C-alpha positions in Angstrom: -18.8 -34.0 -7.9 -15.5 -35.8 -8.2 -17.0 -38.8 -6.5 -19.8 -38.9 -9.0 -17.3 -38.9 -11.9 -15.3 -41.7 -10.3 -18.4 -43.9 -9.6 -19.7 -43.3 -13.2 -16.3 -44.2 -14.7 -16.0 -47.3 -12.5 -19.5 -48.5 -13.4 -19.7 -47.7 -17.1 -16.2 -46.9 -18.3 -15.0 -44.0 -20.4 -18.0 -44.3 -22.8 -20.3 -42.8 -20.1 -18.9 -39.3 -20.7 -19.5 -39.4 -24.5 -23.1 -40.7 -24.3 -25.3 -38.4 -26.3 -22.4 -36.4 -27.7 -22.9 -37.4 -31.3 -26.6 -36.4 -31.2 -25.7 -33.1 -29.6 -23.1 -32.3 -32.2 -25.5 -33.2 -35.1 -28.2 -31.1 -33.5 -25.8 -28.1 -33.0 -24.6 -27.9 -36.6 -27.9 -26.9 -38.3 -28.8 -24.7 -35.4 -25.6 -22.7 -35.6 -25.8 -22.6 -39.4 -29.3 -21.2 -39.3 -28.2 -18.6 -36.7 -25.3 -17.5 -38.9 -27.5 -17.3 -42.0 -30.1 -15.2 -40.2 -27.4 -12.9 -38.7 -25.8 -12.4 -42.1 -29.1 -11.6 -43.8 -30.1 -9.3 -41.0 -26.8 -7.4 -41.2 -27.1 -6.9 -44.9 -30.6 -5.6 -44.6 -29.7 -3.2 -41.8 -26.7 -1.9 -43.8 -29.0 -1.2 -46.8 -31.3 0.8 -44.5 -28.6 2.6 -42.6 -25.0 2.2 -44.1 -22.2 2.3 -41.5 -20.4 5.6 -41.2 -16.7 5.7 -42.0 -15.8 7.1 -38.6 -17.3 4.3 -36.5 -16.3 1.2 -38.5 -13.4 -0.1 -40.5 -14.5 -0.6 -44.1 -12.1 -3.6 -44.6 -13.1 -5.7 -41.6 -16.4 -4.3 -40.4 -15.0 -4.1 -36.8 -15.7 -1.1 -34.7 -12.9 1.3 -34.2 -12.0 2.7 -30.8 -14.0 5.9 -30.1 -12.1 9.1 -30.8 -12.9 10.6 -27.5 -10.6 8.2 -25.6 -7.5 9.9 -24.5 -4.0 8.3 -24.8 -3.9 7.0 -21.2 -7.2 5.2 -21.7 -6.0 3.6 -24.9 -2.7 2.6 -23.3 -4.5 0.9 -20.4 -6.9 -0.9 -22.7 -4.1 -2.1 -24.9 -2.1 -3.3 -21.9 -5.1 -5.2 -20.6 -5.4 -7.1 -23.9 -1.7 -8.1 -24.0 
């Protein structure tokens, strides 16, 4: 693989690694925007049908809280793994 990169660089210069990048970025923007739009609309519709309970989500952030059945040791292990 390294040999392939070296030969490509020698033959075409640094521009070879950016070929098609602009088109890819321009294509990705509307795709990701549409995905975010559909996700947002879907979440709003689902919350109207079944509002989240106060025990399973945080009302200010919408993020899930840690389940209440986890004991202190499990929480400490999970917190340590994230740090």
